[in-house]
Backbone as numpy.savetxt, mean C-alpha at the origin, in Angstrom:
# Nx Ny Nz CAx CAy CAz Cx Cy Cz
11.13 -5.59 -1.15 9.69 -5.18 -1.74 9.59 -3.81 -2.70
10.65 -2.90 -2.24 11.13 -2.08 -3.14 12.24 -2.11 -3.96
11.90 -2.20 -5.19 13.08 -2.13 -5.90 13.95 -0.65 -6.39
15.12 -0.19 -5.75 15.43 1.07 -5.32 16.00 1.46 -6.46
16.06 0.85 -7.97 16.55 1.08 -9.28 15.57 2.03 -9.73
14.27 0.86 -10.10 13.46 1.48 -10.79 11.87 1.72 -9.96
11.94 1.46 -8.62 11.10 1.97 -7.92 9.70 1.09 -7.90
9.54 -0.13 -8.36 8.81 -1.15 -8.68 8.43 -1.70 -7.37
7.19 -2.18 -6.91 6.87 -2.57 -5.48 7.07 -4.32 -5.92
7.26 -5.09 -5.46 7.42 -6.15 -5.53 6.83 -6.67 -4.14
5.53 -7.71 -4.74 4.57 -8.40 -4.13 4.47 -9.94 -4.09
4.92 -10.37 -4.57 5.44 -11.98 -4.85 6.44 -11.83 -6.08
6.38 -13.32 -6.23 7.02 -13.41 -7.18 6.33 -13.21 -8.67
5.25 -13.28 -8.66 4.32 -12.92 -9.94 4.01 -11.63 -9.94
3.81 -10.75 -8.72 2.97 -9.53 -8.78 4.10 -8.33 -8.64
4.63 -7.68 -9.14 4.99 -6.65 -9.55 4.14 -5.19 -9.65
4.22 -4.26 -8.58 3.28 -2.78 -9.14 4.44 -2.05 -9.49
4.09 -1.17 -10.88 4.47 -0.75 -11.50 4.42 1.02 -11.59
5.19 1.76 -11.92 4.70 3.06 -12.02 3.93 3.14 -13.45
2.60 3.84 -13.85 1.59 3.79 -14.95 1.38 2.88 -14.96
1.18 1.68 -14.04 -0.09 0.47 -14.52 -1.26 1.01 -14.33
-1.96 0.33 -15.05 -3.12 0.89 -15.00 -4.29 0.49 -13.92
-5.45 1.36 -13.44 -5.95 0.73 -12.52 -7.01 -0.36 -12.54
-7.25 -1.01 -13.95 -8.34 -2.24 -14.46 -7.17 -3.05 -13.91
-5.89 -3.20 -14.36 -5.15 -4.10 -14.33 -4.72 -4.78 -12.67
-4.27 -2.99 -11.83 -3.94 -3.58 -10.19 -5.20 -4.09 -9.68
-6.64 -3.71 -10.26 -8.00 -4.21 -9.34 -8.34 -5.52 -9.60
-8.01 -5.73 -11.10 -8.03 -7.65 -10.99 -7.20 -8.47 -10.42
-6.17 -8.00 -9.89 -5.35 -8.88 -9.25 -5.62 -9.54 -7.88
-6.68 -9.02 -7.43 -7.54 -9.20 -6.05 -6.14 -9.36 -5.38
-5.22 -8.39 -5.06 -4.24 -8.23 -3.73 -4.64 -8.12 -2.73
-4.55 -9.05 -1.59 -4.81 -8.66 -0.48 -6.15 -9.46 0.51
-6.42 -9.17 1.63 -7.81 -9.55 1.74 -8.68 -8.88 1.49
-8.67 -7.64 1.55 -9.98 -6.67 1.01 -9.54 -5.56 0.17
-10.41 -5.02 -0.66 -10.19 -4.15 -1.57 -11.13 -3.26 -1.51
-10.91 -1.68 -1.67 -11.75 -0.60 -1.69 -11.24 0.09 -2.91
-12.34 0.87 -3.44 -12.06 1.64 -4.90 -12.86 3.14 -4.46
-12.02 4.22 -4.23 -12.81 5.14 -4.47 -12.21 6.25 -5.40
-13.17 6.66 -5.99 -13.32 7.45 -7.35 -13.78 8.76 -6.81
-12.79 9.59 -6.88 -12.89 11.21 -6.53 -13.92 12.20 -7.70
-13.97 11.29 -8.32 -14.83 12.13 -9.54 -14.22 13.46 -10.10
-12.85 13.51 -10.07 -12.01 14.44 -10.73 -10.62 14.13 -11.76
-10.93 12.55 -11.99 -9.96 12.10 -12.87 -9.00 11.51 -11.73
-9.20 11.55 -10.40 -8.19 10.76 -9.32 -8.99 9.81 -8.77
-8.84 8.82 -8.82 -8.67 7.43 -7.76 -7.86 6.89 -6.76
-8.62 6.12 -5.70 -7.59 5.44 -5.19 -8.14 3.96 -4.72
-7.42 3.08 -4.87 -7.40 2.11 -4.51 -6.85 1.47 -3.66
-7.33 0.82 -2.45 -6.73 0.38 -1.05 -6.97 -0.97 -0.95
-5.68 -1.82 -0.37 -5.16 -2.92 -0.57 -5.20 -3.24 0.91
-6.07 -3.92 1.59 -6.04 -4.26 3.09 -4.97 -6.08 3.28
-4.15 -5.74 4.21 -3.75 -7.32 4.72 -2.92 -8.02 3.92
-1.93 -6.77 2.88 -1.00 -7.76 1.63 -0.04 -8.13 2.45
0.12 -9.41 2.24 1.40 -9.91 3.11 2.33 -10.02 2.24
3.35 -9.47 2.41 4.79 -9.71 2.32 5.80 -10.03 2.97
6.46 -11.06 2.64 7.13 -11.86 3.68 7.04 -11.61 4.91
7.01 -11.23 6.50 6.77 -11.40 7.55 5.89 -10.34 8.15
5.25 -9.43 6.91 4.51 -8.44 7.21 3.27 -8.07 6.12
2.48 -7.11 7.43 1.20 -6.89 6.58 0.89 -5.76 6.11
0.29 -5.70 5.02 0.52 -4.09 4.91 -1.03 -3.53 4.19
-1.35 -2.31 4.79 -2.40 -1.73 3.59 -1.41 -0.77 2.87
-2.00 -1.13 1.72 -1.07 -0.49 0.32 -2.16 0.48 -0.44
-2.30 1.85 -0.33 -2.99 2.59 -1.39 -2.46 3.02 -2.34
-3.17 2.78 -3.72 -2.66 3.40 -4.92 -3.74 4.52 -5.15
-2.75 5.66 -6.07 -3.18 6.71 -6.24 -3.27 6.72 -7.63
-4.52 7.09 -8.60 -4.21 6.81 -9.83 -4.64 8.31 -10.27
-4.06 8.98 -11.40 -4.82 10.10 -11.99 -4.88 9.45 -13.67
-6.45 9.80 -14.17 -6.79 9.13 -15.23 -6.13 7.68 -15.50
-6.74 6.75 -14.52 -6.76 5.34 -14.51 -5.17 4.80 -14.72
-4.03 6.00 -14.17 -2.69 5.68 -14.25 -2.24 5.80 -12.98
-1.25 4.52 -12.40 -0.95 4.45 -11.10 0.45 6.05 -10.76
0.01 6.60 -9.97 0.76 8.17 -9.72 1.54 8.07 -8.37
0.66 7.45 -7.54 0.92 7.42 -6.30 0.97 6.20 -5.36
1.85 6.34 -4.12 1.75 4.79 -3.42 1.69 5.09 -2.39
1.27 4.76 -1.16 1.17 4.82 0.17 1.13 3.51 1.06
2.09 3.55 2.18 2.31 2.14 2.21 2.29 2.24 3.79
1.37 1.18 4.62 1.77 1.08 6.23 1.52 -0.42 6.26
2.42 -0.34 7.50 2.77 -2.31 7.53 2.79 -1.91 9.13
2.44 -3.52 9.52 2.49 -4.20 10.75 2.74 -5.65 11.04
2.99 -6.25 11.82 3.38 -7.40 12.36 2.31 -8.39 12.24
1.26 -7.65 12.59 -0.40 -8.36 12.58 -1.23 -7.91 11.47
-1.93 -8.49 11.22 -3.07 -8.32 10.21 -3.85 -6.94 11.12
-4.12 -6.39 9.76 -5.35 -4.95 10.51 -6.94 -5.10 10.35
-7.58 -4.87 11.17 -8.76 -4.65 11.36 -9.24 -4.34 9.72
-10.35 -5.18 9.13 -10.82 -4.83 8.07 -11.76 -3.58 7.89
-12.06 -3.44 9.04 -13.54 -2.09 9.59 -13.21 -1.10 9.66
-11.63 -1.10 10.62 -11.37 0.31 11.25 -10.89 1.27 10.08
-10.86 2.05 10.47 -10.82 3.41 9.79 -9.80 4.58 10.60
-10.01 5.87 10.27 -9.48 6.83 10.88 -9.93 7.06 12.42
-10.93 6.42 12.70 -11.84 6.83 14.06 -11.02 6.27 14.72
-10.03 5.11 14.92 -9.15 4.50 15.86 -7.81 4.90 16.33
-7.67 6.14 15.34 -6.21 6.73 14.95 -6.01 7.65 16.24
-5.02 7.00 17.11 -4.36 8.06 17.95 -2.71 8.51 17.77
-2.66 9.40 17.92 -1.38 10.49 17.83 -0.24 9.70 18.54
-0.29 9.26 19.76 0.34 9.01 20.67 1.34 7.80 19.97
0.21 6.95 19.55 0.27 5.20 19.18 1.10 5.58 17.88
0.92 6.30 17.27 1.39 6.51 15.95 2.75 6.98 16.02
2.76 8.02 17.11 4.58 8.38 17.11 5.35 7.51 17.74
5.18 6.48 18.41 5.75 5.42 18.88 6.20 4.50 17.85
5.55 4.46 16.78 5.79 3.63 15.60 6.78 4.23 14.67
7.36 5.55 15.00 8.37 6.10 13.78 9.93 5.18 14.17
10.35 5.10 15.00 11.43 3.72 14.72 11.54 3.09 14.22
10.21 2.07 14.16 9.92 0.67 13.22 9.92 1.40 12.13
9.36 2.20 11.50 9.06 2.71 9.93 10.72 3.05 9.80
11.24 4.17 10.54 12.61 4.65 9.92 13.39 3.32 9.71
13.95 2.25 10.50 14.33 1.16 10.17 13.86 0.54 8.91
12.25 0.22 8.73 12.04 -0.45 7.49 12.26 0.33 6.47
12.63 1.57 6.35 12.76 2.47 5.06 14.80 2.60 5.20
15.03 2.48 6.06 16.50 2.01 6.38 16.88 0.75 5.05
16.34 -0.47 5.60 16.42 -1.80 5.17 15.87 -1.64 3.61
14.54 -1.16 3.62 14.36 -0.81 2.02 15.29 -0.06 0.86
15.47 0.80 1.56 16.23 1.83 0.60 17.75 2.16 0.81
18.20 1.86 1.89 19.13 2.31 2.13 19.62 3.25 2.92
């Protein structure tokens, strides 16, 4: 998924997310089961893509844009689909801390 040489995210054989990709291009790709755009009205906006399937994992990919150019990426993954309607209200610290070993393993596999 992550190219350690150039930092590109490979979603499929035809979709790759790169630094400085534009909001318009990524928004039109229709990646995942659900997309949400949040414009912060200060030059920044976030495009959140839910249930993006890559290999055997489901991802929530949050893309942060400054002046409509991709500058930030946040990834969350699980083996099962994420609820489309859930938000921070279901977040439980202890459950998230239990996921740390899984995330560390993923980072080691992706980045070495």
